[in-house]
PLY file of the C-alpha trace (Angstrom):
ply
format ascii 1.0
element vertex 304
property float x
property float y
property float z
element edge 303
property int vertex1
property int vertex2
end_header
0.01 -0.01 0.00
3.01 2.32 0.34
2.73 3.79 -3.23
-0.85 4.92 -2.45
-0.01 6.63 0.88
0.70 10.11 -0.60
-0.99 13.48 -0.51
-2.45 14.95 -3.69
0.97 16.27 -4.81
2.67 12.85 -4.34
4.45 13.79 -1.13
4.60 10.95 1.41
5.61 13.32 4.21
2.30 15.28 4.08
0.20 12.16 4.12
-1.89 11.25 7.23
-0.34 7.78 7.49
3.32 7.07 6.70
4.79 3.53 6.64
8.24 4.27 5.17
9.85 3.00 8.38
7.50 0.01 8.77
9.33 -2.30 6.38
11.40 -1.63 3.32
12.99 -4.17 0.87
15.84 -1.72 0.31
18.97 -1.86 2.49
18.54 1.24 4.59
19.20 1.54 8.30
15.74 2.94 9.16
13.81 0.81 6.68
12.65 -1.99 9.01
11.72 -0.22 12.17
8.17 -1.51 12.60
7.02 2.12 12.77
3.72 3.53 11.51
3.58 7.33 11.71
0.30 9.11 12.12
1.10 12.55 10.84
-2.34 14.16 11.10
-1.96 14.73 14.84
-0.57 18.05 16.03
1.87 18.04 18.94
0.20 17.27 22.23
0.11 20.15 24.74
0.45 17.94 27.86
1.48 14.40 28.79
-2.20 13.70 29.52
-3.22 14.71 26.02
-0.55 12.43 24.54
-1.71 9.50 26.69
-5.34 10.08 25.65
-4.42 10.07 21.99
-2.42 6.90 22.42
-5.38 5.20 24.11
-7.68 6.34 21.24
-5.37 4.97 18.54
-4.88 1.65 20.39
-8.66 1.25 20.81
-9.27 1.97 17.16
-6.65 -0.50 16.04
-8.08 -3.15 18.29
-11.65 -2.51 17.10
-10.69 -2.60 13.43
-8.79 -5.84 13.91
-11.71 -7.61 15.50
-14.82 -6.03 13.98
-15.92 -6.15 10.34
-16.89 -2.84 8.84
-20.24 -3.40 7.14
-21.35 0.18 6.44
-21.11 1.63 2.89
-18.29 4.09 2.33
-19.24 7.74 2.18
-17.97 10.13 -0.43
-17.67 13.42 1.40
-16.34 15.45 -1.48
-15.81 19.15 -0.66
-17.36 18.74 2.76
-14.01 17.47 4.08
-12.63 20.96 3.61
-15.80 22.85 4.42
-18.03 21.09 6.96
-15.29 19.24 8.75
-13.16 22.37 9.13
-15.57 23.64 11.81
-15.13 22.69 15.47
-18.85 21.86 15.87
-18.77 19.10 13.26
-15.32 17.89 14.34
-16.76 17.40 17.82
-19.75 15.52 16.39
-17.45 13.27 14.39
-15.29 12.54 17.47
-18.44 11.66 19.42
-19.52 9.17 16.76
-16.08 7.51 16.81
-16.22 7.26 20.61
-19.67 5.79 20.42
-18.53 3.17 17.89
-15.75 2.20 20.30
-18.21 1.88 23.18
-20.68 -0.18 21.15
-17.99 -2.71 20.25
-16.57 -3.08 23.77
-13.51 -0.85 23.29
-14.90 2.28 24.91
-12.57 4.73 26.65
-12.84 5.88 30.28
-14.45 9.23 31.01
-11.20 11.05 31.91
-9.68 10.05 28.58
-12.76 11.22 26.71
-12.80 14.53 28.51
-9.13 15.04 27.67
-9.73 14.28 23.97
-12.67 16.73 23.75
-10.64 19.57 25.27
-7.32 18.72 23.58
-7.30 21.51 21.02
-8.18 25.02 22.27
-10.46 26.13 19.44
-12.45 28.70 21.38
-11.42 32.34 21.00
-14.09 34.07 23.11
-17.60 33.51 24.44
-20.04 36.35 25.01
-23.52 36.26 26.52
-26.54 38.56 26.25
-29.46 37.31 28.30
-29.95 33.63 27.36
-28.07 33.97 24.09
-24.43 32.92 23.90
-22.14 33.91 21.00
-19.05 31.77 20.66
-16.18 32.56 18.28
-13.76 29.71 17.64
-10.78 29.03 15.45
-11.52 26.49 12.71
-9.18 24.33 10.68
-7.53 25.85 7.61
-5.85 23.82 4.87
-2.75 25.70 3.67
-1.74 24.85 0.11
1.88 24.14 -0.68
3.73 26.85 -2.63
6.21 25.48 -5.16
6.86 28.31 -7.56
9.56 30.24 -5.65
13.31 30.16 -5.80
13.58 30.71 -2.02
12.26 27.22 -1.22
14.37 25.78 1.61
16.04 22.42 1.09
14.68 20.69 4.24
11.07 21.89 4.20
8.39 23.27 1.91
6.71 26.68 1.92
2.97 26.88 2.44
0.52 29.72 1.91
-0.46 30.47 5.53
-2.13 33.81 4.74
-5.66 32.53 5.07
-7.59 31.38 8.12
-11.10 30.28 9.14
-13.29 30.81 12.18
-16.62 29.51 13.42
-19.42 31.83 14.55
-21.99 29.99 16.73
-25.03 31.10 18.71
-26.82 28.91 21.21
-28.56 28.99 24.60
-32.11 29.82 23.39
-34.89 27.73 21.89
-34.81 26.83 18.25
-37.61 29.34 17.47
-35.80 32.21 19.27
-32.45 31.43 17.58
-34.21 31.77 14.21
-34.98 35.41 15.10
-31.29 36.37 14.98
-29.75 37.56 11.71
-25.99 37.55 11.29
-23.91 40.00 9.30
-20.16 39.78 8.69
-18.47 43.04 7.51
-22.01 44.28 6.59
-22.87 41.18 4.51
-25.96 39.20 5.57
-24.74 35.64 6.14
-27.08 32.63 6.52
-26.44 30.23 9.37
-27.12 26.54 9.67
-29.35 25.23 12.42
-28.05 22.16 14.21
-28.86 20.10 17.24
-26.30 19.10 19.90
-26.43 17.50 23.33
-26.88 20.88 25.03
-29.68 22.06 22.71
-30.08 23.78 19.31
-27.39 25.97 17.82
-26.90 28.08 14.66
-23.46 28.43 13.13
-21.42 29.25 10.03
-17.75 29.32 9.13
-15.96 32.49 7.97
-13.03 32.16 5.60
-10.74 35.20 5.43
-7.38 36.60 4.47
-5.29 37.41 7.54
-2.16 39.03 6.03
-0.56 39.80 2.65
2.52 38.00 1.41
4.31 37.65 -1.91
4.59 33.85 -1.39
0.91 33.11 -1.74
-1.57 32.00 -4.35
-3.30 35.38 -4.46
-0.85 38.08 -3.46
-3.23 40.80 -4.62
-6.05 39.89 -2.21
-6.03 42.30 0.77
-6.57 41.17 4.39
-10.14 41.17 5.54
-9.45 42.44 9.08
-10.87 43.38 11.43
-13.89 41.15 11.01
-17.04 43.02 12.12
-19.67 40.70 13.56
-23.31 41.86 14.15
-26.31 39.91 15.33
-29.68 41.57 14.91
-32.94 40.27 16.36
-35.73 41.20 13.92
-38.39 40.76 16.59
-36.92 42.76 19.47
-34.63 45.13 17.55
-31.68 44.02 19.71
-28.22 44.41 18.14
-25.12 42.72 19.38
-21.79 43.75 17.88
-18.14 42.66 18.14
-14.87 43.05 16.21
-12.33 40.29 15.72
-8.63 41.05 15.28
-6.07 38.53 14.18
-3.49 40.11 16.47
-3.41 42.83 19.13
-6.35 45.26 18.53
-4.09 48.24 19.40
-1.38 47.13 17.06
2.22 46.34 17.89
3.84 43.15 19.04
3.57 41.10 22.19
6.32 41.30 24.74
7.15 37.62 24.22
5.63 34.18 24.08
2.69 33.40 26.41
3.75 32.31 29.89
1.27 29.42 30.04
-2.07 28.23 28.57
-4.00 30.75 30.60
-1.94 33.61 29.26
-2.47 32.31 25.73
-6.23 32.13 26.28
-6.32 35.70 27.61
-4.53 36.92 24.47
-7.07 35.15 22.31
-9.98 36.72 24.21
-8.46 40.22 23.95
-8.53 39.98 20.17
-12.35 40.13 20.29
-13.60 43.62 21.10
-17.27 43.68 22.14
-19.31 46.53 20.65
-22.10 46.50 23.19
-25.80 45.67 22.99
-28.38 48.16 21.81
-31.90 48.36 20.34
-31.93 49.92 16.87
-33.65 49.67 13.51
-32.39 46.95 11.15
-28.80 47.64 10.10
-28.07 48.09 6.41
-26.53 44.92 4.97
-25.56 43.65 1.54
-26.41 40.25 0.08
-23.13 38.33 -0.50
-22.43 37.07 -4.02
-23.43 33.39 -4.41
-19.86 32.31 -5.21
-18.80 33.59 -1.75
-21.10 31.10 -0.01
-20.86 27.32 0.46
-23.17 25.10 2.49
-21.09 25.76 5.62
-18.90 28.79 5.04
-18.81 32.45 4.01
-15.66 33.44 2.13
-14.72 37.08 2.73
-11.93 36.90 0.18
-14.55 36.67 -2.58
-16.62 39.77 -1.88
0 1
1 2
2 3
3 4
4 5
5 6
6 7
7 8
8 9
9 10
10 11
11 12
12 13
13 14
14 15
15 16
16 17
17 18
18 19
19 20
20 21
21 22
22 23
23 24
24 25
25 26
26 27
27 28
28 29
29 30
30 31
31 32
32 33
33 34
34 35
35 36
36 37
37 38
38 39
39 40
40 41
41 42
42 43
43 44
44 45
45 46
46 47
47 48
48 49
49 50
50 51
51 52
52 53
53 54
54 55
55 56
56 57
57 58
58 59
59 60
60 61
61 62
62 63
63 64
64 65
65 66
66 67
67 68
68 69
69 70
70 71
71 72
72 73
73 74
74 75
75 76
76 77
77 78
78 79
79 80
80 81
81 82
82 83
83 84
84 85
85 86
86 87
87 88
88 89
89 90
90 91
91 92
92 93
93 94
94 95
95 96
96 97
97 98
98 99
99 100
100 101
101 102
102 103
103 104
104 105
105 106
106 107
107 108
108 109
109 110
110 111
111 112
112 113
113 114
114 115
115 116
116 117
117 118
118 119
119 120
120 121
121 122
122 123
123 124
124 125
125 126
126 127
127 128
128 129
129 130
130 131
131 132
132 133
133 134
134 135
135 136
136 137
137 138
138 139
139 140
140 141
141 142
142 143
143 144
144 145
145 146
146 147
147 148
148 149
149 150
150 151
151 152
152 153
153 154
154 155
155 156
156 157
157 158
158 159
159 160
160 161
161 162
162 163
163 164
164 165
165 166
166 167
167 168
168 169
169 170
170 171
171 172
172 173
173 174
174 175
175 176
176 177
177 178
178 179
179 180
180 181
181 182
182 183
183 184
184 185
185 186
186 187
187 188
188 189
189 190
190 191
191 192
192 193
193 194
194 195
195 196
196 197
197 198
198 199
199 200
200 201
201 202
202 203
203 204
204 205
205 206
206 207
207 208
208 209
209 210
210 211
211 212
212 213
213 214
214 215
215 216
216 217
217 218
218 219
219 220
220 221
221 222
222 223
223 224
224 225
225 226
226 227
227 228
228 229
229 230
230 231
231 232
232 233
233 234
234 235
235 236
236 237
237 238
238 239
239 240
240 241
241 242
242 243
243 244
244 245
245 246
246 247
247 248
248 249
249 250
250 251
251 252
252 253
253 254
254 255
255 256
256 257
257 258
258 259
259 260
260 261
261 262
262 263
263 264
264 265
265 266
266 267
267 268
268 269
269 270
270 271
271 272
272 273
273 274
274 275
275 276
276 277
277 278
278 279
279 280
280 281
281 282
282 283
283 284
284 285
285 286
286 287
287 288
288 289
289 290
290 291
291 292
292 293
293 294
294 295
295 296
296 297
297 298
298 299
299 300
300 301
301 302
302 303
């Protein structure tokens, strides 16, 4: 199977599973190490996180070795880089995997599950107004490899990291009351999806944006879309909730150094969201986004 374990460009080192060190017929010192590398995991933040991931992989291997997979395969298409970029759907997918393990007798203990669910700090900031909660979270972004530059280093490859994605989610009210809220991003009216989770209904959408300009990118002429202006308007009550998201410090300048710990890092993330207060006003003026800037799960600010 080794020839098939490549990314779309043919690179084995950017593939989720790498077996170059598992066994090789060629005489190389590292060719028969019995090692399978799972490259889709980011570095664990704590020893507990690493242990929880190890337990998850062991349980999955054991389940797949003893259980026949009878379900038809699903072709996700563009949803892999759209729907499953958002933390809400990533969490749902993890829950379904954990349920499969439990149903087949390989379920993980509650402390391991809790550690897996909180392993990646997606959340940027959470704001409440009455019963309504607005949550802004980092989403996954898939940076393309850049291969048309003479400055390419010899031991790595440049990627276009100038784009990012975030998730805007509202929850805490009934499904009917959530439907009363209309979202606008940088004065564009953006539709949200209504979903159901264990804590109740939620409405959400992803926002794709350019965060800085660079010559080594696929679209060097596209300007950054910051700050991102978020507004929620309730068409029944006239209530307006506003916030601005900054990719870096809202007042400009650099930080004094790296965060001291996870709490310090979280405080920096929260400070990048500047609340605009809550008021009662007439409907704000918004524009309809062009159809090509919308997908089923995301609004692309770069295309307006």
